[in-house]
C-alpha positions as a Markdown table, in Angstrom:
| # | Residue | x | y | z |
|---|---|---|---|---|
| 1 | Met | -16.7 | -23.2 | 12.7 |
| 2 | Arg | -17.2 | -19.7 | 11.1 |
| 3 | Gly | -19.7 | -18.9 | 13.7 |
| 4 | His | -17.2 | -19.8 | 16.4 |
| 5 | Val | -14.6 | -17.5 | 14.8 |
| 6 | Ala | -17.1 | -14.6 | 14.6 |
| 7 | Phe | -18.0 | -15.1 | 18.3 |
| 8 | Leu | -14.3 | -15.1 | 19.2 |
| 9 | Ala | -13.8 | -11.9 | 17.2 |
| 10 | Gly | -16.5 | -10.2 | 19.3 |
| 11 | Val | -14.9 | -11.4 | 22.5 |
| 12 | Ile | -11.6 | -10.1 | 21.4 |
| 13 | Leu | -12.8 | -6.6 | 20.9 |
| 14 | Leu | -14.2 | -6.5 | 24.4 |
| 15 | Val | -11.5 | -8.4 | 26.4 |
| 16 | Ala | -8.3 | -8.9 | 24.5 |
| 17 | Gly | -7.9 | -5.6 | 22.7 |
| 18 | Pro | -6.4 | -3.6 | 25.6 |
| 19 | Leu | -4.0 | -6.5 | 26.4 |
| 20 | Trp | -2.7 | -6.7 | 22.8 |
| 21 | Ala | -2.5 | -2.9 | 22.5 |
| 22 | Gln | 0.1 | -2.9 | 25.3 |
| 23 | Glu | 2.8 | -4.5 | 23.2 |
| 24 | Ala | 3.4 | -6.7 | 20.2 |
| 25 | Gly | 5.0 | -10.1 | 20.8 |
| 26 | Asp | 8.3 | -11.5 | 19.8 |
| 27 | Pro | 8.0 | -14.4 | 17.3 |
| 28 | Arg | 11.4 | -15.9 | 18.4 |
| 29 | Gly | 10.1 | -16.1 | 22.0 |
| 30 | Gly | 6.8 | -17.4 | 20.7 |
| 31 | Tyr | 8.6 | -20.2 | 18.9 |
| 32 | Val | 10.4 | -21.2 | 22.1 |
| 33 | Val | 7.1 | -21.3 | 24.1 |
| 34 | Ala | 5.3 | -23.1 | 21.3 |
| 35 | Arg | 8.1 | -25.7 | 21.1 |
| 36 | Gln | 7.8 | -26.3 | 24.9 |
| 37 | Thr | 4.1 | -26.1 | 25.3 |
| 38 | Cys | 2.2 | -26.5 | 22.0 |
| 39 | Ser | 4.3 | -29.0 | 20.0 |
| 40 | Val | 3.0 | -31.9 | 22.0 |
| 41 | Cys | -0.2 | -31.6 | 19.9 |
| 42 | His | 0.4 | -29.1 | 17.1 |
| 43 | Ala | 2.9 | -29.0 | 14.3 |
| 44 | Ile | 4.4 | -25.6 | 15.0 |
| 45 | Glu | 6.8 | -25.2 | 12.1 |
| 46 | Lys | 5.9 | -24.2 | 8.6 |
| 47 | Gly | 6.2 | -27.1 | 6.2 |
| 48 | Arg | 5.1 | -29.8 | 8.7 |
| 49 | Ala | 2.0 | -31.3 | 7.1 |
| 50 | Arg | 0.6 | -33.0 | 10.2 |
| 51 | Ser | 0.3 | -32.4 | 13.9 |
| 52 | Ala | 1.1 | -35.1 | 16.5 |
| 53 | Asn | -2.6 | -34.9 | 17.5 |
| 54 | Ala | -4.7 | -35.5 | 14.4 |
| 55 | Gly | -7.4 | -33.2 | 15.8 |
| 56 | Ala | -4.9 | -30.3 | 16.3 |
| 57 | Pro | -4.4 | -27.9 | 13.4 |
| 58 | Thr | -0.9 | -27.0 | 12.3 |
| 59 | Phe | 0.2 | -23.5 | 13.2 |
| 60 | Ala | 0.6 | -22.8 | 9.5 |
| 61 | Ala | -3.0 | -23.8 | 8.9 |
| 62 | Ile | -4.1 | -21.5 | 11.8 |
| 63 | Ala | -2.0 | -18.6 | 10.4 |
| 64 | Ala | -3.6 | -19.2 | 6.9 |
| 65 | Val | -7.2 | -18.8 | 8.1 |
| 66 | Pro | -8.6 | -15.8 | 6.1 |
| 67 | Gly | -8.7 | -12.7 | 8.2 |
| 68 | Met | -6.6 | -14.2 | 11.0 |
| 69 | Thr | -5.5 | -11.4 | 13.3 |
| 70 | Ala | -3.5 | -11.1 | 16.5 |
| 71 | Ala | -6.6 | -10.3 | 18.4 |
| 72 | Ala | -8.4 | -13.4 | 17.1 |
| 73 | Leu | -5.5 | -15.6 | 18.1 |
| 74 | Leu | -5.2 | -14.0 | 21.5 |
| 75 | Ala | -8.9 | -14.5 | 22.3 |
| 76 | Ser | -8.8 | -18.1 | 21.0 |
| 77 | Leu | -5.8 | -18.9 | 23.2 |
| 78 | Gln | -7.6 | -17.6 | 26.2 |
| 79 | Thr | -10.9 | -19.3 | 25.5 |
| 80 | Ser | -11.7 | -22.9 | 26.6 |
| 81 | His | -12.0 | -25.5 | 23.8 |
| 82 | Arg | -13.4 | -29.0 | 24.1 |
| 83 | Thr | -10.3 | -30.5 | 22.4 |
| 84 | Met | -7.6 | -28.3 | 23.8 |
| 85 | Pro | -6.3 | -28.0 | 27.3 |
| 86 | Asn | -7.0 | -24.8 | 29.1 |
| 87 | Leu | -3.7 | -23.0 | 28.7 |
| 88 | Ile | -2.7 | -20.4 | 31.2 |
| 89 | Leu | 0.3 | -18.5 | 29.9 |
| 90 | Pro | 1.6 | -15.1 | 31.1 |
| 91 | Pro | 0.4 | -12.3 | 28.9 |
| 92 | Glu | 3.9 | -11.8 | 27.4 |
| 93 | Glu | 4.1 | -15.5 | 26.4 |
| 94 | Leu | 0.7 | -15.3 | 24.9 |
| 95 | Arg | 1.7 | -12.3 | 22.8 |
| 96 | Asp | 4.9 | -14.1 | 21.7 |
| 97 | Val | 3.0 | -17.2 | 20.6 |
| 98 | Val | 0.5 | -15.1 | 18.7 |
| 99 | Ala | 3.4 | -13.2 | 17.0 |
| 100 | Tyr | 5.1 | -16.5 | 16.1 |
| 101 | Ile | 1.9 | -18.0 | 14.6 |
| 102 | Leu | 1.3 | -14.8 | 12.5 |
| 103 | Ser | 4.9 | -14.9 | 11.3 |
| 104 | Leu | 4.0 | -18.1 | 9.5 |
| 105 | Gln | 1.6 | -16.2 | 7.2 |
């Protein structure tokens, strides 16, 4: 798992950095997107102990990963995962979801 995070961090520096640098996201907008898109599998609100999908971490758990950054989240959301659908969100919505997750720290 840690190797995966390190790999994603490298990808971020090459790909996602310029996108994130354009503008920080809006956590309130990210909550709306997360409620509509992510809550089917993930517990998106702080204090919810379990996600609807047992294999999906809660957003609070994601936010609590040591060293979690906007760039790491952005890259992760744009990288295919075996257990996660390939989400295609507009850049603004991606930034908003990232901002929302980080607001749970």
